[in-house]
C-alpha positions as CSV (number, residue, x, y, z in Angstrom):
1,X,-43.8,-54.4,52.5
2,X,-40.8,-55.5,50.6
3,X,-40.1,-53.7,47.4
4,X,-37.4,-54.7,45.0
5,X,-35.1,-51.9,43.8
6,X,-34.9,-52.1,40.1
7,X,-32.2,-49.8,38.8
8,X,-29.6,-50.1,36.1
9,X,-26.2,-48.6,36.1
10,X,-23.6,-48.6,33.4
11,X,-20.5,-46.7,32.7
12,X,-20.5,-44.4,29.7
13,X,-18.5,-45.5,26.7
14,X,-15.0,-44.1,26.4
15,X,-14.7,-41.3,23.9
16,X,-13.1,-42.3,20.6
17,X,-10.1,-40.4,19.2
18,X,-7.0,-38.9,20.5
19,X,-7.0,-37.0,23.8
20,X,-6.6,-33.2,23.3
21,X,-5.1,-31.2,26.1
22,X,-5.8,-27.5,26.2
23,X,-4.1,-24.8,28.3
24,X,-6.3,-22.7,30.5
25,X,-5.9,-19.8,27.9
26,X,-7.0,-22.1,25.1
27,X,-9.9,-23.4,27.0
28,X,-11.0,-19.8,27.9
29,X,-10.7,-18.7,24.3
30,X,-12.8,-21.7,23.2
31,X,-15.5,-21.0,25.8
32,X,-15.6,-17.3,24.9
33,X,-16.0,-18.3,21.2
34,X,-18.8,-20.6,22.2
35,X,-20.5,-17.8,24.1
36,X,-20.2,-15.5,21.1
37,X,-21.6,-18.2,18.9
38,X,-24.7,-18.7,21.1
39,X,-25.7,-15.0,21.6
40,X,-29.4,-15.8,21.2
41,X,-29.3,-18.6,23.9
42,X,-26.2,-18.2,25.9
43,X,-27.3,-19.8,29.2
44,X,-25.3,-23.1,28.8
45,X,-22.2,-21.2,27.6
46,X,-22.4,-18.8,30.5
47,X,-22.7,-21.7,33.0
48,X,-19.7,-23.4,31.4
49,X,-17.6,-20.2,31.4
50,X,-18.6,-19.4,35.0
51,X,-17.6,-22.9,36.2
52,X,-14.3,-22.7,34.2
53,X,-13.4,-19.4,36.0
54,X,-14.4,-20.8,39.4
55,X,-12.3,-23.9,38.9
56,X,-9.4,-21.8,37.7
57,X,-9.7,-19.5,40.7
58,X,-10.6,-16.5,38.7
59,X,-13.4,-15.6,41.1
60,X,-14.0,-12.0,40.0
61,X,-14.6,-13.2,36.4
62,X,-16.8,-16.0,37.7
63,X,-18.9,-13.7,39.7
64,X,-19.3,-11.3,36.8
65,X,-20.5,-14.1,34.5
66,X,-22.8,-15.5,37.3
67,X,-24.4,-12.0,37.7
68,X,-25.0,-11.9,34.0
69,X,-26.4,-15.4,34.1
70,X,-28.8,-14.4,37.0
71,X,-30.4,-11.7,34.8
72,X,-31.2,-14.4,32.1
73,X,-32.5,-17.2,34.3
74,X,-36.3,-17.0,34.6
75,X,-36.7,-20.0,37.0
76,X,-36.1,-19.3,40.8
77,X,-34.7,-22.9,41.0
78,X,-32.0,-22.1,38.5
79,X,-31.3,-18.7,40.2
80,X,-30.8,-20.5,43.5
81,X,-28.2,-22.8,41.9
82,X,-26.5,-19.7,40.4
83,X,-26.4,-17.9,43.8
84,X,-25.1,-21.2,45.4
85,X,-22.3,-21.1,42.9
86,X,-21.5,-17.5,43.8
87,X,-21.3,-18.6,47.5
88,X,-19.0,-21.5,46.6
89,X,-16.7,-19.0,44.7
90,X,-16.5,-16.8,47.8
91,X,-15.8,-19.8,50.0
92,X,-12.9,-20.7,47.8
93,X,-11.2,-17.4,48.4
94,X,-11.9,-17.6,52.1
95,X,-14.6,-14.9,52.3
96,X,-16.9,-16.9,54.4
97,X,-19.1,-14.0,55.4
98,X,-19.9,-13.3,51.7
99,X,-20.3,-17.0,51.1
100,X,-22.9,-17.2,53.9
101,X,-24.8,-14.2,52.5
102,X,-25.0,-15.9,49.1
103,X,-26.1,-19.1,50.6
104,X,-28.8,-17.3,52.6
105,X,-29.9,-15.5,49.4
106,X,-30.1,-18.9,47.6
107,X,-32.1,-20.3,50.5
108,X,-34.6,-17.4,50.3
109,X,-35.3,-18.5,46.7
110,X,-36.8,-21.7,48.2
111,X,-35.2,-24.3,45.9
112,X,-36.8,-27.7,45.9
113,X,-34.4,-29.7,43.7
114,X,-32.4,-32.1,45.9
115,X,-28.9,-31.1,44.6
116,X,-29.4,-27.3,45.1
117,X,-31.3,-27.6,48.4
118,X,-28.8,-30.0,49.9
119,X,-25.7,-28.0,49.1
120,X,-27.2,-24.7,50.2
121,X,-28.0,-26.2,53.6
122,X,-24.7,-28.1,53.8
123,X,-22.5,-25.2,52.9
124,X,-24.4,-22.8,55.1
125,X,-24.2,-25.2,58.0
126,X,-20.5,-25.9,57.4
127,X,-19.5,-22.3,57.7
């Protein structure tokens, strides 16, 4: 019952051109402009802005954007990922009780995608 594992892996090509560094303020401004430009379909821009705020430890702003995103996501799988992200934001500020509530809420959405399912269980079990 031997099966060969055929898979290919390659590193992406390096981007061409000069490296451009942005301050956090410039990056936020750029992401807000992108959100404004995509008013009809803002889901990707909202995700990017929420992750930006979470990474930059602006958790209240991240939660506000994630709540707005939740209202726009039709798929329970995507909603579970959004609630997982809310829990991660709460964990970053040390509010483990709130993080656990978010993880339980995400779990109740019954996600099946490996990434989301794994991190909900992992983060809930860790705290």
